[in-house]
C-alpha positions as a Markdown table, in Angstrom:
| # | Residue | x | y | z |
|---|---|---|---|---|
| 1 | Unk | 0.0 | -0.1 | -0.1 |
| 2 | Unk | 1.4 | 3.6 | -0.8 |
| 3 | Unk | 2.7 | 5.5 | 2.2 |
| 4 | Unk | 0.4 | 8.4 | 2.0 |
| 5 | Unk | -2.6 | 5.6 | 2.0 |
| 6 | Unk | -1.1 | 4.1 | 5.1 |
| 7 | Unk | -0.8 | 7.4 | 6.7 |
| 8 | Unk | -4.5 | 8.0 | 5.9 |
| 9 | Unk | -5.9 | 4.8 | 7.3 |
| 10 | Unk | -3.8 | 5.2 | 10.4 |
| 11 | Unk | -5.3 | 8.9 | 10.8 |
| 12 | Unk | -8.7 | 7.3 | 10.3 |
| 13 | Unk | -8.2 | 4.5 | 12.7 |
| 14 | Unk | -6.9 | 6.9 | 15.4 |
| 15 | Unk | -9.7 | 9.4 | 14.9 |
| 16 | Unk | -12.1 | 6.4 | 15.8 |
| 17 | Unk | -10.1 | 5.3 | 18.8 |
| 18 | Unk | -9.9 | 9.0 | 20.1 |
| 19 | Unk | -13.7 | 9.0 | 19.7 |
| 20 | Unk | -14.1 | 6.1 | 21.7 |
| 21 | Unk | -11.9 | 7.2 | 24.3 |
| 22 | Unk | -13.7 | 10.8 | 24.5 |
| 23 | Unk | -16.9 | 9.0 | 25.1 |
| 24 | Unk | -15.9 | 6.7 | 27.7 |
| 25 | Unk | -13.6 | 9.2 | 29.8 |
| 26 | Unk | -14.6 | 12.5 | 31.7 |
| 27 | Unk | -13.7 | 15.5 | 29.6 |
| 28 | Unk | -11.1 | 16.9 | 31.8 |
| 29 | Unk | -9.3 | 13.4 | 32.0 |
| 30 | Unk | -9.5 | 12.9 | 28.2 |
| 31 | Unk | -8.1 | 16.3 | 27.5 |
| 32 | Unk | -5.3 | 16.1 | 30.1 |
| 33 | Unk | -3.9 | 12.5 | 29.6 |
| 34 | Unk | -5.4 | 11.2 | 26.3 |
| 35 | Unk | -5.8 | 14.2 | 23.9 |
| 36 | Unk | -1.9 | 14.8 | 23.6 |
| 37 | Unk | -1.5 | 11.2 | 22.0 |
| 38 | Unk | -0.3 | 10.8 | 18.5 |
| 39 | Unk | -0.3 | 7.8 | 16.5 |
| 40 | Unk | 3.2 | 7.4 | 14.7 |
| 41 | Unk | 3.0 | 4.0 | 13.2 |
| 42 | Unk | 1.7 | 0.5 | 13.3 |
| 43 | Unk | 3.2 | -3.0 | 12.8 |
| 44 | Unk | 3.3 | -6.4 | 14.0 |
| 45 | Unk | -0.1 | -6.1 | 15.8 |
| 46 | Unk | 1.0 | -3.0 | 17.6 |
| 47 | Unk | 0.1 | 0.6 | 17.3 |
| 48 | Unk | 2.9 | 2.9 | 18.2 |
| 49 | Unk | 2.1 | 6.2 | 20.0 |
| 50 | Unk | 4.0 | 9.1 | 21.3 |
| 51 | Unk | 3.1 | 11.3 | 24.0 |
| 52 | Unk | 4.8 | 14.0 | 26.1 |
| 53 | Unk | 7.6 | 12.9 | 28.5 |
| 54 | Unk | 5.7 | 14.7 | 31.5 |
| 55 | Unk | 2.4 | 12.4 | 30.7 |
| 56 | Unk | 3.9 | 9.2 | 29.1 |
| 57 | Unk | 4.4 | 7.0 | 32.1 |
| 58 | Unk | 1.3 | 7.8 | 33.7 |
| 59 | Unk | -0.9 | 7.6 | 30.8 |
| 60 | Unk | 0.8 | 4.2 | 29.7 |
| 61 | Unk | 0.1 | 2.6 | 33.2 |
| 62 | Unk | -3.5 | 3.8 | 33.4 |
| 63 | Unk | -4.8 | 3.7 | 29.7 |
| 64 | Unk | -2.8 | 1.2 | 28.1 |
| 65 | Unk | -5.3 | -1.5 | 28.7 |
| 66 | Unk | -8.3 | 0.6 | 27.5 |
| 67 | Unk | -6.6 | 1.4 | 24.4 |
| 68 | Unk | -6.1 | -2.4 | 24.0 |
| 69 | Unk | -9.5 | -3.1 | 24.5 |
| 70 | Unk | -10.9 | -0.5 | 22.0 |
| 71 | Unk | -8.3 | -1.8 | 19.5 |
| 72 | Unk | -9.7 | -5.4 | 19.8 |
| 73 | Unk | -13.3 | -4.2 | 19.5 |
| 74 | Unk | -12.5 | -2.5 | 16.1 |
| 75 | Unk | -11.1 | -5.7 | 15.0 |
| 76 | Unk | -8.2 | -4.0 | 12.8 |
| 77 | Unk | -5.5 | -6.8 | 13.5 |
| 78 | Unk | -4.0 | -4.6 | 16.2 |
| 79 | Unk | -3.9 | -5.8 | 19.8 |
| 80 | Unk | -0.9 | -3.9 | 21.5 |
| 81 | Unk | -0.1 | -0.6 | 22.1 |
| 82 | Unk | 3.5 | 0.8 | 22.4 |
| 83 | Unk | 4.2 | 4.5 | 23.8 |
| 84 | Unk | 7.7 | 6.1 | 22.4 |
| 85 | Unk | 10.2 | 6.8 | 24.7 |
| 86 | Unk | 10.7 | 10.2 | 23.5 |
| 87 | Unk | 7.9 | 13.0 | 22.9 |
| 88 | Unk | 7.6 | 12.0 | 19.3 |
| 89 | Unk | 8.8 | 9.3 | 16.9 |
| 90 | Unk | 7.8 | 6.7 | 14.6 |
| 91 | Unk | 7.6 | 3.0 | 14.6 |
| 92 | Unk | 10.7 | 1.0 | 14.5 |
| 93 | Unk | 12.6 | 1.4 | 11.3 |
| 94 | Unk | 11.8 | 4.9 | 10.6 |
| 95 | Unk | 13.4 | 8.4 | 11.2 |
| 96 | Unk | 12.6 | 10.0 | 14.4 |
| 97 | Unk | 10.2 | 13.1 | 13.7 |
| 98 | Unk | 11.4 | 16.1 | 15.1 |
| 99 | Unk | 9.4 | 17.7 | 18.3 |
| 100 | Unk | 8.3 | 21.4 | 17.0 |
| 101 | Unk | 8.2 | 22.6 | 20.4 |
| 102 | Unk | 12.0 | 21.7 | 20.7 |
| 103 | Unk | 13.5 | 25.1 | 19.7 |
| 104 | Unk | 16.0 | 27.6 | 21.1 |
| 105 | Unk | 13.4 | 30.0 | 21.7 |
| 106 | Unk | 11.6 | 27.6 | 23.9 |
| 107 | Unk | 15.0 | 26.6 | 26.0 |
| 108 | Unk | 14.8 | 28.2 | 29.3 |
| 109 | Unk | 18.3 | 29.3 | 29.8 |
| 110 | Unk | 19.9 | 29.4 | 33.3 |
| 111 | Unk | 23.5 | 29.1 | 34.8 |
| 112 | Unk | 23.6 | 25.3 | 34.6 |
| 113 | Unk | 23.0 | 25.4 | 30.6 |
| 114 | Unk | 24.0 | 28.5 | 29.4 |
| 115 | Unk | 27.2 | 27.3 | 27.8 |
| 116 | Unk | 25.5 | 24.3 | 26.3 |
| 117 | Unk | 22.7 | 26.4 | 24.8 |
| 118 | Unk | 25.2 | 29.1 | 23.2 |
| 119 | Unk | 27.4 | 26.0 | 22.0 |
| 120 | Unk | 24.5 | 24.2 | 20.3 |
| 121 | Unk | 23.2 | 27.5 | 18.8 |
| 122 | Unk | 26.7 | 28.3 | 17.4 |
| 123 | Unk | 26.6 | 24.7 | 15.7 |
| 124 | Unk | 23.1 | 25.3 | 14.0 |
| 125 | Unk | 24.2 | 28.8 | 12.7 |
| 126 | Unk | 27.5 | 27.4 | 11.3 |
| 127 | Unk | 27.7 | 23.4 | 11.0 |
| 128 | Unk | 31.3 | 22.0 | 11.0 |
| 129 | Unk | 32.6 | 25.5 | 11.6 |
| 130 | Unk | 32.3 | 26.0 | 15.5 |
| 131 | Unk | 32.8 | 22.8 | 17.4 |
| 132 | Unk | 32.9 | 19.4 | 15.9 |
| 133 | Unk | 31.9 | 17.2 | 17.4 |
| 134 | Unk | 29.8 | 19.0 | 20.1 |
| 135 | Unk | 29.4 | 16.4 | 23.1 |
| 136 | Unk | 26.9 | 17.4 | 25.7 |
| 137 | Unk | 26.7 | 15.4 | 29.0 |
| 138 | Unk | 24.7 | 15.5 | 32.1 |
| 139 | Unk | 21.9 | 13.3 | 34.0 |
| 140 | Unk | 18.4 | 12.8 | 32.4 |
| 141 | Unk | 15.8 | 15.5 | 31.9 |
| 142 | Unk | 18.0 | 18.3 | 32.0 |
| 143 | Unk | 17.5 | 19.3 | 28.3 |
| 144 | Unk | 20.1 | 17.5 | 26.3 |
| 145 | Unk | 17.5 | 16.1 | 23.8 |
| 146 | Unk | 15.8 | 19.6 | 23.7 |
| 147 | Unk | 19.0 | 21.1 | 22.4 |
| 148 | Unk | 19.9 | 18.2 | 19.9 |
| 149 | Unk | 16.4 | 18.6 | 18.3 |
| 150 | Unk | 16.5 | 22.5 | 18.5 |
| 151 | Unk | 19.5 | 22.2 | 16.2 |
| 152 | Unk | 18.0 | 19.9 | 13.8 |
| 153 | Unk | 14.9 | 22.3 | 13.8 |
| 154 | Unk | 16.7 | 25.2 | 13.3 |
| 155 | Unk | 18.5 | 23.6 | 10.4 |
| 156 | Unk | 15.4 | 22.4 | 8.8 |
| 157 | Unk | 14.2 | 25.9 | 8.7 |
| 158 | Unk | 17.2 | 27.9 | 8.0 |
| 159 | Unk | 19.3 | 25.5 | 5.6 |
| 160 | Unk | 16.5 | 23.1 | 4.2 |
| 161 | Unk | 19.2 | 22.1 | 1.5 |
| 162 | Unk | 21.3 | 20.3 | 4.2 |
| 163 | Unk | 20.8 | 16.8 | 5.1 |
| 164 | Unk | 20.2 | 16.2 | 8.8 |
| 165 | Unk | 19.3 | 13.3 | 10.5 |
| 166 | Unk | 18.3 | 13.0 | 14.5 |
| 167 | Unk | 18.3 | 9.6 | 16.1 |
| 168 | Unk | 19.3 | 7.8 | 19.5 |
| 169 | Unk | 21.7 | 5.3 | 20.1 |
| 170 | Unk | 19.3 | 2.8 | 20.7 |
| 171 | Unk | 17.6 | 3.5 | 17.6 |
| 172 | Unk | 21.0 | 3.4 | 15.7 |
| 173 | Unk | 21.7 | -0.2 | 17.3 |
| 174 | Unk | 18.1 | -1.6 | 16.6 |
| 175 | Unk | 18.2 | -0.3 | 12.9 |
| 176 | Unk | 22.0 | -1.6 | 12.4 |
| 177 | Unk | 20.8 | -5.1 | 13.8 |
| 178 | Unk | 17.8 | -5.1 | 11.5 |
| 179 | Unk | 19.8 | -4.2 | 8.8 |
| 180 | Unk | 22.3 | -6.9 | 9.1 |
| 181 | Unk | 19.2 | -9.5 | 9.2 |
| 182 | Unk | 17.3 | -8.0 | 6.1 |
| 183 | Unk | 18.5 | -5.3 | 3.7 |
| 184 | Unk | 22.2 | -5.7 | 4.5 |
| 185 | Unk | 24.7 | -3.1 | 6.0 |
| 186 | Unk | 25.3 | -0.9 | 2.8 |
| 187 | Unk | 21.6 | 0.8 | 2.6 |
| 188 | Unk | 22.2 | 1.4 | 6.5 |
| 189 | Unk | 25.6 | 3.0 | 5.8 |
| 190 | Unk | 24.2 | 5.3 | 3.3 |
| 191 | Unk | 21.3 | 6.5 | 5.6 |
| 192 | Unk | 23.9 | 7.5 | 8.1 |
| 193 | Unk | 26.9 | 8.5 | 6.3 |
| 194 | Unk | 25.3 | 10.5 | 3.3 |
| 195 | Unk | 24.6 | 13.3 | 5.9 |
| 196 | Unk | 25.6 | 17.0 | 6.3 |
| 197 | Unk | 24.7 | 16.8 | 10.3 |
| 198 | Unk | 24.1 | 13.6 | 12.3 |
| 199 | Unk | 22.7 | 14.3 | 15.8 |
| 200 | Unk | 22.8 | 11.1 | 18.3 |
| 201 | Unk | 21.3 | 11.1 | 21.7 |
| 202 | Unk | 22.2 | 9.0 | 24.8 |
| 203 | Unk | 25.4 | 7.6 | 23.3 |
| 204 | Unk | 26.0 | 5.6 | 26.4 |
| 205 | Unk | 23.6 | 2.9 | 25.0 |
| 206 | Unk | 26.4 | 1.9 | 22.6 |
| 207 | Unk | 28.6 | 0.6 | 25.6 |
| 208 | Unk | 29.2 | -3.1 | 25.3 |
| 209 | Unk | 27.6 | -3.7 | 21.9 |
| 210 | Unk | 31.1 | -4.3 | 20.2 |
| 211 | Unk | 29.7 | -4.6 | 16.6 |
| 212 | Unk | 27.5 | -1.5 | 16.9 |
| 213 | Unk | 30.6 | 0.4 | 18.4 |
| 214 | Unk | 32.5 | -0.7 | 15.5 |
| 215 | Unk | 29.9 | 0.4 | 12.8 |
| 216 | Unk | 29.3 | 3.9 | 14.7 |
| 217 | Unk | 33.2 | 4.3 | 14.8 |
| 218 | Unk | 33.3 | 4.1 | 11.2 |
| 219 | Unk | 30.4 | 6.1 | 10.6 |
| 220 | Unk | 31.8 | 8.9 | 12.8 |
| 221 | Unk | 35.0 | 8.7 | 10.9 |
| 222 | Unk | 33.3 | 9.0 | 7.5 |
| 223 | Unk | 31.3 | 11.8 | 8.6 |
| 224 | Unk | 34.2 | 14.0 | 10.2 |
| 225 | Unk | 36.5 | 13.2 | 7.2 |
| 226 | Unk | 33.7 | 14.2 | 4.9 |
| 227 | Unk | 33.4 | 17.8 | 6.9 |
| 228 | Unk | 30.1 | 16.8 | 8.4 |
| 229 | Unk | 28.8 | 18.0 | 11.7 |
| 230 | Unk | 28.4 | 15.5 | 14.5 |
| 231 | Unk | 26.5 | 16.4 | 17.8 |
| 232 | Unk | 26.3 | 13.6 | 20.6 |
| 233 | Unk | 24.9 | 13.6 | 24.1 |
| 234 | Unk | 25.5 | 11.2 | 26.9 |
| 235 | Unk | 24.6 | 10.8 | 30.8 |
| 236 | Unk | 28.4 | 11.1 | 31.5 |
| 237 | Unk | 31.7 | 12.6 | 30.1 |
| 238 | Unk | 33.4 | 10.6 | 27.3 |
| 239 | Unk | 36.0 | 9.5 | 29.7 |
| 240 | Unk | 33.6 | 7.8 | 32.3 |
| 241 | Unk | 32.1 | 5.7 | 29.3 |
| 242 | Unk | 34.1 | 3.2 | 30.6 |
| 243 | Unk | 33.2 | 0.1 | 28.7 |
| 244 | Unk | 33.1 | 2.1 | 25.4 |
| 245 | Unk | 36.0 | 1.6 | 23.1 |
| 246 | Unk | 38.9 | 3.9 | 23.9 |
| 247 | Unk | 39.1 | 4.9 | 20.2 |
| 248 | Unk | 35.4 | 6.2 | 20.4 |
| 249 | Unk | 36.0 | 8.2 | 23.5 |
| 250 | Unk | 39.1 | 10.0 | 22.3 |
| 251 | Unk | 37.1 | 10.9 | 19.1 |
| 252 | Unk | 34.1 | 12.3 | 21.3 |
| 253 | Unk | 36.6 | 14.6 | 22.8 |
| 254 | Unk | 38.0 | 15.9 | 19.5 |
| 255 | Unk | 35.6 | 19.0 | 19.6 |
| 256 | Unk | 33.7 | 20.7 | 22.5 |
| 257 | Unk | 32.7 | 18.9 | 25.5 |
| 258 | Unk | 29.9 | 20.6 | 27.4 |
| 259 | Unk | 28.1 | 19.9 | 30.8 |
| 260 | Unk | 24.4 | 20.3 | 31.1 |
| 261 | Unk | 23.9 | 20.9 | 34.9 |
| 262 | Unk | 20.5 | 20.6 | 37.0 |
| 263 | Unk | 18.6 | 24.0 | 37.0 |
| 264 | Unk | 19.1 | 26.5 | 39.9 |
| 265 | Unk | 15.9 | 28.1 | 41.8 |
| 266 | Unk | 15.5 | 30.9 | 39.5 |
| 267 | Unk | 15.4 | 28.6 | 36.3 |
| 268 | Unk | 13.0 | 26.2 | 37.8 |
| 269 | Unk | 10.8 | 29.3 | 38.4 |
| 270 | Unk | 11.0 | 30.5 | 35.1 |
| 271 | Unk | 10.1 | 26.9 | 33.6 |
| 272 | Unk | 7.2 | 26.4 | 35.7 |
| 273 | Unk | 5.8 | 30.3 | 34.8 |
| 274 | Unk | 6.0 | 29.3 | 31.2 |
| 275 | Unk | 4.4 | 25.9 | 31.6 |
| 276 | Unk | 1.6 | 27.5 | 33.5 |
| 277 | Unk | 1.0 | 30.2 | 31.1 |
| 278 | Unk | 1.0 | 27.8 | 28.3 |
| 279 | Unk | -1.4 | 25.7 | 29.9 |
| 280 | Unk | -3.8 | 28.5 | 30.4 |
| 281 | Unk | -3.8 | 28.3 | 34.1 |
| 282 | Unk | -3.3 | 30.8 | 37.2 |
| 283 | Unk | -1.1 | 30.1 | 39.9 |
| 284 | Unk | 0.1 | 32.3 | 42.5 |
| 285 | Unk | 3.7 | 33.0 | 42.8 |
| 286 | Unk | 4.3 | 31.3 | 46.4 |
| 287 | Unk | 2.6 | 28.2 | 44.9 |
| 288 | Unk | 5.2 | 27.8 | 41.9 |
| 289 | Unk | 8.0 | 29.0 | 44.3 |
| 290 | Unk | 7.1 | 26.1 | 46.7 |
| 291 | Unk | 7.0 | 23.6 | 43.8 |
| 292 | Unk | 10.5 | 24.9 | 42.4 |
| 293 | Unk | 11.9 | 24.4 | 46.1 |
| 294 | Unk | 10.7 | 20.6 | 46.2 |
| 295 | Unk | 11.7 | 19.6 | 42.6 |
| 296 | Unk | 15.3 | 20.2 | 42.2 |
| 297 | Unk | 16.8 | 17.4 | 40.2 |
| 298 | Unk | 15.6 | 18.2 | 36.7 |
| 299 | Unk | 13.1 | 19.9 | 34.2 |
| 300 | Unk | 11.3 | 16.6 | 33.3 |
| 301 | Unk | 10.7 | 15.8 | 37.1 |
| 302 | Unk | 9.6 | 19.5 | 37.5 |
| 303 | Unk | 7.2 | 19.1 | 34.3 |
| 304 | Unk | 5.8 | 15.8 | 35.8 |
| 305 | Unk | 5.2 | 17.3 | 39.2 |
| 306 | Unk | 3.3 | 20.5 | 37.8 |
| 307 | Unk | 1.2 | 17.9 | 35.6 |
| 308 | Unk | 0.3 | 16.0 | 38.6 |
| 309 | Unk | -0.8 | 19.1 | 40.6 |
| 310 | Unk | -2.8 | 20.1 | 37.7 |
| 311 | Unk | -4.6 | 16.9 | 37.4 |
| 312 | Unk | -5.5 | 16.8 | 41.0 |
| 313 | Unk | -6.7 | 20.1 | 40.9 |
| 314 | Unk | -8.9 | 19.3 | 37.7 |
| 315 | Unk | -10.1 | 16.1 | 39.1 |
| 316 | Unk | -11.0 | 17.3 | 42.6 |
| 317 | Unk | -12.1 | 20.9 | 41.7 |
| 318 | Unk | -9.6 | 22.4 | 43.9 |
| 319 | Unk | -7.6 | 25.5 | 43.2 |
| 320 | Unk | -4.0 | 25.3 | 42.5 |
| 321 | Unk | -2.6 | 26.1 | 45.8 |
| 322 | Unk | 0.3 | 25.5 | 48.1 |
| 323 | Unk | -1.8 | 23.2 | 50.2 |
| 324 | Unk | -2.4 | 21.0 | 47.3 |
| 325 | Unk | 1.2 | 21.1 | 46.4 |
| 326 | Unk | 2.1 | 19.8 | 49.8 |
| 327 | Unk | -0.7 | 17.3 | 49.6 |
| 328 | Unk | 0.2 | 15.7 | 46.1 |
| 329 | Unk | 4.3 | 16.6 | 46.0 |
| 330 | Unk | 6.5 | 14.8 | 48.5 |
| 331 | Unk | 9.3 | 16.9 | 50.1 |
| 332 | Unk | 11.9 | 14.7 | 48.0 |
| 333 | Unk | 15.2 | 16.0 | 46.7 |
| 334 | Unk | 16.4 | 13.5 | 44.0 |
| 335 | Unk | 19.6 | 15.3 | 43.6 |
| 336 | Unk | 20.4 | 14.5 | 47.2 |
| 337 | Unk | 19.5 | 11.1 | 46.8 |
| 338 | Unk | 22.6 | 9.6 | 45.1 |
| 339 | Unk | 21.2 | 6.2 | 43.8 |
| 340 | Unk | 17.6 | 5.6 | 44.2 |
| 341 | Unk | 17.7 | 2.5 | 42.2 |
| 342 | Unk | 20.2 | 1.2 | 44.6 |
| 343 | Unk | 18.0 | 1.7 | 47.4 |
| 344 | Unk | 15.0 | 0.2 | 45.6 |
| 345 | Unk | 16.7 | -2.8 | 44.9 |
| 346 | Unk | 18.1 | -3.0 | 48.4 |
| 347 | Unk | 14.8 | -2.9 | 49.8 |
| 348 | Unk | 13.0 | -5.1 | 47.6 |
| 349 | Unk | 15.8 | -7.9 | 48.1 |
| 350 | Unk | 15.0 | -7.7 | 51.8 |
| 351 | Unk | 11.5 | -7.7 | 51.5 |
| 352 | Unk | 11.4 | -10.9 | 49.4 |
| 353 | Unk | 14.3 | -12.4 | 50.8 |
| 354 | Unk | 16.3 | -12.7 | 47.6 |
| 355 | Unk | 19.8 | -11.7 | 46.9 |
| 356 | Unk | 20.8 | -8.8 | 44.6 |
| 357 | Unk | 22.1 | -11.3 | 42.0 |
| 358 | Unk | 18.8 | -13.3 | 41.8 |
| 359 | Unk | 16.9 | -9.9 | 41.7 |
| 360 | Unk | 18.7 | -8.7 | 38.4 |
| 361 | Unk | 19.5 | -12.2 | 37.1 |
| 362 | Unk | 17.7 | -14.5 | 34.9 |
| 363 | Unk | 16.2 | -17.0 | 37.3 |
| 364 | Unk | 12.4 | -17.7 | 36.7 |
| 365 | Unk | 11.7 | -19.1 | 40.3 |
| 366 | Unk | 8.6 | -17.6 | 41.5 |
| 367 | Unk | 9.9 | -15.5 | 44.6 |
| 368 | Unk | 12.9 | -13.9 | 42.5 |
| 369 | Unk | 10.6 | -13.4 | 39.8 |
| 370 | Unk | 7.9 | -11.6 | 41.6 |
| 371 | Unk | 10.5 | -9.2 | 43.5 |
| 372 | Unk | 12.1 | -8.4 | 40.0 |
| 373 | Unk | 8.9 | -7.5 | 38.6 |
| 374 | Unk | 8.0 | -5.4 | 41.8 |
| 375 | Unk | 11.6 | -3.7 | 41.9 |
| 376 | Unk | 10.9 | -2.8 | 38.1 |
| 377 | Unk | 7.5 | -1.5 | 38.9 |
| 378 | Unk | 8.9 | 0.8 | 41.6 |
| 379 | Unk | 12.0 | 2.0 | 39.6 |
| 380 | Unk | 9.5 | 3.1 | 37.0 |
| 381 | Unk | 7.5 | 4.8 | 39.4 |
| 382 | Unk | 10.1 | 6.5 | 41.5 |
| 383 | Unk | 12.6 | 7.5 | 38.9 |
| 384 | Unk | 12.7 | 9.4 | 35.5 |
| 385 | Unk | 14.5 | 6.5 | 33.7 |
| 386 | Unk | 13.3 | 5.2 | 30.6 |
| 387 | Unk | 12.4 | 1.7 | 30.1 |
| 388 | Unk | 15.5 | 0.6 | 28.3 |
| 389 | Unk | 17.6 | 2.2 | 31.1 |
| 390 | Unk | 15.5 | 0.2 | 33.5 |
| 391 | Unk | 16.3 | -2.9 | 31.3 |
| 392 | Unk | 20.2 | -2.3 | 31.6 |
| 393 | Unk | 19.9 | -2.1 | 35.4 |
| 394 | Unk | 17.9 | -5.2 | 35.6 |
| 395 | Unk | 20.3 | -7.7 | 33.6 |
| 396 | Unk | 20.2 | -6.0 | 30.3 |
| 397 | Unk | 16.4 | -6.8 | 29.7 |
| 398 | Unk | 14.7 | -5.2 | 26.6 |
| 399 | Unk | 11.8 | -2.7 | 26.5 |
| 400 | Unk | 9.1 | -5.0 | 26.1 |
| 401 | Unk | 10.4 | -7.2 | 28.9 |
| 402 | Unk | 10.7 | -4.3 | 31.2 |
| 403 | Unk | 6.9 | -3.1 | 30.3 |
| 404 | Unk | 5.8 | -6.8 | 30.9 |
| 405 | Unk | 7.3 | -6.7 | 34.3 |
| 406 | Unk | 5.3 | -3.4 | 35.2 |
| 407 | Unk | 2.0 | -4.8 | 33.9 |
| 408 | Unk | 2.5 | -8.1 | 35.8 |
| 409 | Unk | 3.3 | -6.0 | 39.0 |
| 410 | Unk | 0.3 | -4.0 | 38.6 |
| 411 | Unk | -1.8 | -7.1 | 37.8 |
| 412 | Unk | -0.7 | -9.0 | 40.8 |
| 413 | Unk | -1.1 | -6.0 | 43.3 |
| 414 | Unk | -4.9 | -5.7 | 42.1 |
| 415 | Unk | -5.4 | -9.3 | 42.6 |
| 416 | Unk | -3.3 | -9.8 | 45.9 |
| 417 | Unk | -3.9 | -7.4 | 48.6 |
| 418 | Unk | -1.1 | -8.7 | 50.6 |
| 419 | Unk | 1.3 | -7.9 | 48.0 |
| 420 | Unk | -0.2 | -4.4 | 47.2 |
| 421 | Unk | 0.3 | -3.5 | 51.1 |
| 422 | Unk | 3.8 | -4.9 | 50.8 |
| 423 | Unk | 4.5 | -2.8 | 47.7 |
| 424 | Unk | 2.9 | 0.3 | 49.3 |
| 425 | Unk | 5.2 | -0.3 | 52.6 |
| 426 | Unk | 8.2 | -0.3 | 50.0 |
| 427 | Unk | 7.1 | 2.7 | 48.4 |
| 428 | Unk | 6.7 | 4.7 | 51.7 |
| 429 | Unk | 10.0 | 3.6 | 52.9 |
| 430 | Unk | 11.9 | 4.6 | 49.7 |
| 431 | Unk | 9.9 | 8.0 | 49.8 |
| 432 | Unk | 11.0 | 8.5 | 53.3 |
| 433 | Unk | 14.7 | 7.8 | 52.6 |
| 434 | Unk | 14.6 | 10.3 | 50.0 |
| 435 | Unk | 12.9 | 12.9 | 51.9 |
| 436 | Unk | 14.7 | 16.1 | 52.6 |
| 437 | Unk | 14.0 | 19.1 | 55.0 |
| 438 | Unk | 12.9 | 22.2 | 53.2 |
């Protein structure tokens, strides 16, 4: 079927699904959690959706089952839904779309990201003439993806004659593996080397993947020698990507390496004011200040906390107030919580009387398996890690296995009140461990 016909068919299907969602949910619920969803592809019985990072986890947990039920009732050969890990994207195998909201104008500049913003803008204004490669590093949720996509969006508008590709290291790996199995490596090389600008997010995902590392090494060399611009991001500086080949780490440091650091209080307040304004809401300054003081780790968590407050205000018909913030958002400072995953794994291991090795290992024995599912579920809920990142922390499991573990934990908690009580106790203990005085 021609591509335009496929897109039209998907658009029609999604309109039908949206209509049924709208009819079965309260208006505010639909507008807050389901209306922002976008269909980006379909294949192998799965409908692929994208969602803003701020609502994706909640929407996936709460409404994936309803979406599957609607798809089954339509009898269109699609029985599963999969949510994109970034705000926009296409189903596996295609280029990632560019989030039109990720621009330099919409990036909130603060002391922690000023240099990174300036460097990315310089690259966008003069590819291959400013810094090559440009390597941005920092913890998740600080705006690295925003800056990479901003470069791509800028070039798309200002220099449409340039060939620009934005992708992630995970997507690069997946496409490379599929290419070896199907079309062969030559077409894959053409797509990634016949470019003027290549932007690759989360480059740390290449660690430990020897064949993909080798392919990216040659891709990097080919582009660099051709004078093409490379922009990369990771959660650490190149020298700390210890399991990555040294020849790659060396090349990552050829250009400019810039840290993206957590936002200070003034920056967090600016972000909140912009989000509230864009949502068409009213909130007093002391409310936003209190929220900004409570969430100091990253912008993604800040956005998520505000979304949670707005949702509770909408569902309970209460004003957005300091009292509501106090009730909804715990006094947790993630930046002071050095390793929340370690805390989760330690407490779950103790609660279920299993070793840490069993928790992250491959055993399918009943007790370690249940403990693992609970640990993965809590890690998803209490951190801002993506499904692939969580999978790597639990024995290198893939996206679908992690998602299945989360669903199994939720199902078992609904069926087993004793387990639900145990999980709630674990959640409270982990929260109290992370609590910091204001």
